[in-house]
A tleap script that builds the chain and sets N, CA, C and O, in Angstrom:
source leaprc.protein.ff14SB
mol = sequence {
  NMET ALA ALA LEU GLU SER TYR SER VAL LYS
  PRO SER GLY MET PHE PRO MET THR VAL ARG
  ALA LEU ASP ASP HIE HIE LEU THR LEU ILE
  LEU ASN ASP ALA PHE THR LYS GLY PHE TRP
  LYS ASN LEU ASP ASP ASN SER ALA VAL GLU
  ILE ARG ASN PRO GLU GLY GLU VAL PHE SER
  PRO PRO VAL LYS GLU PHE ARG CSER
}
set mol.1.N position { 62.665 -124.523 130.617 }
set mol.1.CA position { 62.323 -123.991 131.944 }
set mol.1.C position { 61.017 -124.795 132.508 }
set mol.1.O position { 59.967 -124.923 131.877 }
set mol.2.N position { 61.219 -125.200 133.528 }
set mol.2.CA position { 59.804 -126.189 134.152 }
set mol.2.C position { 58.756 -125.080 134.642 }
set mol.2.O position { 59.068 -123.976 135.087 }
set mol.3.N position { 57.480 -125.567 134.483 }
set mol.3.CA position { 56.322 -124.959 134.780 }
set mol.3.C position { 56.038 -125.171 136.306 }
set mol.3.O position { 56.091 -126.245 136.905 }
set mol.4.N position { 55.712 -123.884 136.845 }
set mol.4.CA position { 55.171 -124.054 138.298 }
set mol.4.C position { 53.807 -124.845 138.236 }
set mol.4.O position { 53.046 -125.004 137.282 }
set mol.5.N position { 53.714 -125.354 139.715 }
set mol.5.CA position { 52.185 -125.797 139.777 }
set mol.5.C position { 51.807 -125.340 141.014 }
set mol.5.O position { 52.485 -124.868 141.927 }
set mol.6.N position { 50.400 -125.585 140.897 }
set mol.6.CA position { 49.463 -124.709 142.246 }
set mol.6.C position { 49.121 -125.809 143.258 }
set mol.6.O position { 48.562 -126.859 142.943 }
set mol.7.N position { 49.546 -125.445 144.637 }
set mol.7.CA position { 49.214 -126.351 145.495 }
set mol.7.C position { 48.365 -125.466 146.457 }
set mol.7.O position { 48.551 -124.252 146.549 }
set mol.8.N position { 47.368 -126.183 147.209 }
set mol.8.CA position { 46.613 -125.277 148.103 }
set mol.8.C position { 46.956 -126.049 149.379 }
set mol.8.O position { 46.946 -127.246 149.669 }
set mol.9.N position { 47.283 -124.849 150.078 }
set mol.9.CA position { 47.903 -125.301 151.731 }
set mol.9.C position { 46.942 -124.481 152.404 }
set mol.9.O position { 46.644 -123.326 152.099 }
set mol.10.N position { 46.389 -125.303 153.527 }
set mol.10.CA position { 45.507 -124.577 154.407 }
set mol.10.C position { 45.923 -125.166 155.824 }
set mol.10.O position { 45.531 -126.281 156.169 }
set mol.11.N position { 46.897 -124.215 156.795 }
set mol.11.CA position { 46.723 -124.724 158.262 }
set mol.11.C position { 45.665 -124.804 158.912 }
set mol.11.O position { 44.677 -124.173 158.535 }
set mol.12.N position { 45.635 -125.537 159.947 }
set mol.12.CA position { 44.416 -125.822 160.567 }
set mol.12.C position { 44.090 -124.252 161.314 }
set mol.12.O position { 44.872 -123.515 161.915 }
set mol.13.N position { 42.501 -124.057 160.992 }
set mol.13.CA position { 42.220 -122.886 161.561 }
set mol.13.C position { 42.339 -121.451 160.719 }
set mol.13.O position { 41.899 -120.342 161.023 }
set mol.14.N position { 43.026 -121.840 159.656 }
set mol.14.CA position { 43.158 -120.856 158.701 }
set mol.14.C position { 42.471 -120.703 157.193 }
set mol.14.O position { 41.650 -121.527 156.789 }
set mol.15.N position { 42.812 -119.788 156.565 }
set mol.15.CA position { 42.255 -119.754 155.214 }
set mol.15.C position { 43.062 -120.428 154.227 }
set mol.15.O position { 44.273 -120.231 154.329 }
set mol.16.N position { 42.695 -121.124 153.362 }
set mol.16.CA position { 44.071 -121.625 152.366 }
set mol.16.C position { 44.682 -120.733 151.773 }
set mol.16.O position { 44.318 -119.566 151.923 }
set mol.17.N position { 45.596 -121.005 151.078 }
set mol.17.CA position { 46.575 -120.233 150.351 }
set mol.17.C position { 47.098 -121.037 149.352 }
set mol.17.O position { 47.563 -122.156 149.569 }
set mol.18.N position { 47.027 -120.396 148.032 }
set mol.18.CA position { 47.996 -121.056 147.054 }
set mol.18.C position { 49.219 -120.777 146.611 }
set mol.18.O position { 49.500 -119.705 146.075 }
set mol.19.N position { 50.280 -122.005 146.861 }
set mol.19.CA position { 51.604 -121.642 146.511 }
set mol.19.C position { 51.926 -122.311 145.300 }
set mol.19.O position { 51.410 -123.378 144.966 }
set mol.20.N position { 52.639 -121.790 144.745 }
set mol.20.CA position { 53.313 -122.012 143.429 }
set mol.20.C position { 54.871 -122.551 143.568 }
set mol.20.O position { 55.844 -121.936 144.006 }
set mol.21.N position { 54.788 -123.961 143.030 }
set mol.21.CA position { 56.194 -124.718 143.398 }
set mol.21.C position { 56.339 -125.385 141.971 }
set mol.21.O position { 55.502 -125.524 141.079 }
set mol.22.N position { 57.967 -125.832 142.057 }
set mol.22.CA position { 58.269 -126.835 140.900 }
set mol.22.C position { 57.855 -128.151 141.133 }
set mol.22.O position { 57.586 -128.803 140.124 }
set mol.23.N position { 57.719 -128.792 142.410 }
set mol.23.CA position { 57.383 -129.998 142.654 }
set mol.23.C position { 57.291 -129.990 144.197 }
set mol.23.O position { 57.566 -129.050 144.942 }
set mol.24.N position { 56.831 -131.279 144.545 }
set mol.24.CA position { 56.843 -131.463 146.205 }
set mol.24.C position { 57.845 -131.037 147.084 }
set mol.24.O position { 57.703 -130.544 148.203 }
set mol.25.N position { 59.065 -131.322 146.348 }
set mol.25.CA position { 60.321 -131.121 147.058 }
set mol.25.C position { 60.513 -129.547 147.343 }
set mol.25.O position { 60.888 -129.148 148.446 }
set mol.26.N position { 60.218 -128.645 146.224 }
set mol.26.CA position { 60.287 -127.183 146.199 }
set mol.26.C position { 59.178 -126.867 146.992 }
set mol.26.O position { 59.401 -125.809 147.581 }
set mol.27.N position { 58.099 -127.323 147.253 }
set mol.27.CA position { 57.011 -127.078 147.940 }
set mol.27.C position { 57.353 -127.128 149.501 }
set mol.27.O position { 56.888 -126.294 150.278 }
set mol.28.N position { 58.122 -128.071 149.867 }
set mol.28.CA position { 58.396 -128.708 151.085 }
set mol.28.C position { 59.615 -127.567 151.553 }
set mol.28.O position { 59.544 -127.298 152.752 }
set mol.29.N position { 60.418 -127.049 151.010 }
set mol.29.CA position { 61.450 -125.872 151.092 }
set mol.29.C position { 60.548 -124.867 151.349 }
set mol.29.O position { 60.442 -124.583 152.542 }
set mol.30.N position { 59.731 -124.123 150.420 }
set mol.30.CA position { 58.885 -122.842 150.675 }
set mol.30.C position { 58.243 -123.001 152.048 }
set mol.30.O position { 58.444 -122.125 152.888 }
set mol.31.N position { 57.465 -124.085 152.342 }
set mol.31.CA position { 56.830 -124.428 153.747 }
set mol.31.C position { 57.741 -124.000 154.916 }
set mol.31.O position { 57.567 -123.140 155.779 }
set mol.32.N position { 58.720 -124.815 154.702 }
set mol.32.CA position { 59.801 -124.849 155.883 }
set mol.32.C position { 60.124 -123.287 156.125 }
set mol.32.O position { 60.139 -122.792 157.253 }
set mol.33.N position { 60.348 -122.657 155.089 }
set mol.33.CA position { 60.770 -121.324 155.435 }
set mol.33.C position { 59.216 -120.271 155.863 }
set mol.33.O position { 59.328 -119.232 156.514 }
set mol.34.N position { 58.191 -120.665 155.480 }
set mol.34.CA position { 56.955 -120.212 156.000 }
set mol.34.C position { 56.823 -120.457 157.620 }
set mol.34.O position { 56.738 -119.556 158.455 }
set mol.35.N position { 56.824 -121.841 157.879 }
set mol.35.CA position { 56.956 -122.246 159.406 }
set mol.35.C position { 58.023 -122.193 160.187 }
set mol.35.O position { 57.952 -122.768 161.273 }
set mol.36.N position { 59.167 -121.540 159.840 }
set mol.36.CA position { 60.339 -121.271 160.477 }
set mol.36.C position { 60.594 -119.980 160.595 }
set mol.36.O position { 60.877 -119.528 161.705 }
set mol.37.N position { 60.550 -119.339 159.714 }
set mol.37.CA position { 61.006 -117.764 159.680 }
set mol.37.C position { 59.750 -116.933 159.096 }
set mol.37.O position { 59.827 -115.717 159.268 }
set mol.38.N position { 58.828 -117.325 158.560 }
set mol.38.CA position { 57.839 -116.483 157.809 }
set mol.38.C position { 56.546 -116.529 158.739 }
set mol.38.O position { 56.496 -116.934 159.900 }
set mol.39.N position { 55.535 -116.030 157.975 }
set mol.39.CA position { 54.186 -115.721 158.695 }
set mol.39.C position { 53.303 -116.766 159.472 }
set mol.39.O position { 52.351 -116.447 160.185 }
set mol.40.N position { 53.822 -118.318 159.203 }
set mol.40.CA position { 53.128 -119.286 159.897 }
set mol.40.C position { 54.167 -119.935 161.065 }
set mol.40.O position { 54.172 -121.122 161.390 }
set mol.41.N position { 55.035 -118.895 161.611 }
set mol.41.CA position { 56.014 -119.414 162.474 }
set mol.41.C position { 55.582 -119.767 163.912 }
set mol.41.O position { 56.213 -120.463 164.708 }
set mol.42.N position { 54.582 -119.258 164.071 }
set mol.42.CA position { 54.090 -119.263 165.418 }
set mol.42.C position { 52.843 -120.228 165.905 }
set mol.42.O position { 52.287 -120.242 167.004 }
set mol.43.N position { 52.578 -121.046 164.707 }
set mol.43.CA position { 51.873 -122.043 164.707 }
set mol.43.C position { 52.284 -123.357 165.594 }
set mol.43.O position { 53.424 -123.803 165.459 }
set mol.44.N position { 51.451 -123.926 166.420 }
set mol.44.CA position { 51.695 -125.097 166.988 }
set mol.44.C position { 52.471 -126.265 166.192 }
set mol.44.O position { 52.101 -126.369 165.022 }
set mol.45.N position { 53.324 -127.027 166.538 }
set mol.45.CA position { 53.913 -128.023 165.724 }
set mol.45.C position { 52.907 -129.160 165.622 }
set mol.45.O position { 53.014 -129.931 164.668 }
set mol.46.N position { 52.021 -129.320 166.443 }
set mol.46.CA position { 51.013 -130.671 166.096 }
set mol.46.C position { 49.851 -130.099 165.539 }
set mol.46.O position { 48.867 -130.837 165.488 }
set mol.47.N position { 49.710 -128.559 164.964 }
set mol.47.CA position { 48.623 -128.263 164.047 }
set mol.47.C position { 48.706 -129.094 162.711 }
set mol.47.O position { 49.835 -129.349 162.291 }
set mol.48.N position { 47.567 -129.554 161.978 }
set mol.48.CA position { 47.628 -130.124 160.709 }
set mol.48.C position { 47.746 -129.191 159.833 }
set mol.48.O position { 47.378 -128.079 160.211 }
set mol.49.N position { 48.191 -129.293 158.651 }
set mol.49.CA position { 48.348 -128.642 157.468 }
set mol.49.C position { 47.821 -129.240 156.123 }
set mol.49.O position { 48.566 -129.847 155.354 }
set mol.50.N position { 46.636 -129.054 155.911 }
set mol.50.CA position { 45.920 -129.666 154.656 }
set mol.50.C position { 46.421 -129.098 153.286 }
set mol.50.O position { 46.191 -127.938 152.942 }
set mol.51.N position { 47.213 -130.111 152.430 }
set mol.51.CA position { 47.867 -129.749 151.356 }
set mol.51.C position { 47.081 -130.377 149.981 }
set mol.51.O position { 46.863 -131.589 149.973 }
set mol.52.N position { 46.785 -129.800 149.169 }
set mol.52.CA position { 46.189 -130.472 147.991 }
set mol.52.C position { 46.977 -130.234 146.725 }
set mol.52.O position { 47.124 -129.083 146.314 }
set mol.53.N position { 47.436 -131.157 146.156 }
set mol.53.CA position { 48.420 -131.200 145.210 }
set mol.53.C position { 47.653 -131.147 143.841 }
set mol.53.O position { 46.461 -131.446 143.776 }
set mol.54.N position { 48.355 -130.772 142.796 }
set mol.54.CA position { 47.748 -130.357 141.379 }
set mol.54.C position { 47.161 -131.534 140.930 }
set mol.54.O position { 46.631 -131.438 139.823 }
set mol.55.N position { 47.098 -132.780 141.556 }
set mol.55.CA position { 46.547 -133.890 141.095 }
set mol.55.C position { 45.078 -134.008 141.870 }
set mol.55.O position { 44.264 -134.912 141.684 }
set mol.56.N position { 44.963 -133.129 142.585 }
set mol.56.CA position { 43.519 -133.159 143.690 }
set mol.56.C position { 43.746 -134.177 144.961 }
set mol.56.O position { 42.816 -134.337 145.751 }
set mol.57.N position { 44.854 -134.786 145.126 }
set mol.57.CA position { 45.351 -135.612 146.182 }
set mol.57.C position { 45.382 -134.590 147.412 }
set mol.57.O position { 45.965 -133.511 147.303 }
set mol.58.N position { 44.749 -134.963 148.555 }
set mol.58.CA position { 44.774 -134.148 149.994 }
set mol.58.C position { 45.719 -134.932 150.903 }
set mol.58.O position { 45.566 -136.140 151.085 }
set mol.59.N position { 46.824 -134.135 151.545 }
set mol.59.CA position { 47.496 -134.654 152.745 }
set mol.59.C position { 47.445 -133.841 153.800 }
set mol.59.O position { 47.209 -132.635 153.727 }
set mol.60.N position { 47.673 -134.495 154.868 }
set mol.60.CA position { 47.543 -133.340 155.954 }
set mol.60.C position { 48.628 -133.621 157.007 }
set mol.60.O position { 48.259 -134.141 158.061 }
set mol.61.N position { 49.726 -133.376 156.858 }
set mol.61.CA position { 51.154 -133.732 157.808 }
set mol.61.C position { 50.831 -132.543 158.680 }
set mol.61.O position { 50.192 -131.528 158.403 }
set mol.62.N position { 51.440 -132.919 159.830 }
set mol.62.CA position { 51.725 -131.729 161.259 }
set mol.62.C position { 52.555 -130.822 160.783 }
set mol.62.O position { 53.325 -131.193 159.897 }
set mol.63.N position { 52.602 -129.565 161.199 }
set mol.63.CA position { 53.398 -128.416 160.823 }
set mol.63.C position { 54.850 -129.004 161.308 }
set mol.63.O position { 55.734 -128.634 160.536 }
set mol.64.N position { 55.261 -129.706 162.231 }
set mol.64.CA position { 56.414 -130.254 162.660 }
set mol.64.C position { 57.350 -130.966 161.683 }
set mol.64.O position { 58.546 -131.192 161.869 }
set mol.65.N position { 56.631 -131.277 160.636 }
set mol.65.CA position { 57.458 -131.986 159.363 }
set mol.65.C position { 57.998 -130.896 158.591 }
set mol.65.O position { 58.958 -131.134 157.859 }
set mol.66.N position { 57.567 -129.856 158.644 }
set mol.66.CA position { 58.100 -128.672 157.739 }
set mol.66.C position { 59.147 -127.841 158.585 }
set mol.66.O position { 59.671 -126.856 158.065 }
set mol.67.N position { 59.459 -128.211 159.863 }
set mol.67.CA position { 60.293 -127.424 160.711 }
set mol.67.C position { 61.705 -128.260 161.098 }
set mol.67.O position { 62.345 -127.980 162.112 }
set mol.68.N position { 62.079 -129.242 160.230 }
set mol.68.CA position { 63.133 -129.894 160.540 }
set mol.68.C position { 64.133 -129.873 159.480 }
set mol.68.O position { 65.205 -130.459 159.632 }
savepdb mol mol.pdb
quit
């Protein structure tokens, strides 16, 4: 069984949240759900989402990338 990895996810203007996922693709599925049906569904499409992966790299895609 694969181990879950911890990602730090921080939408613009909010506190960071740790999301546990199998890999980047799994994280994208989790965030798609959060930004379309979940607790972050009301955020603006152009808001940045700071994501720190398990290797420490930081990415800041807009919310709309997770809503397609």
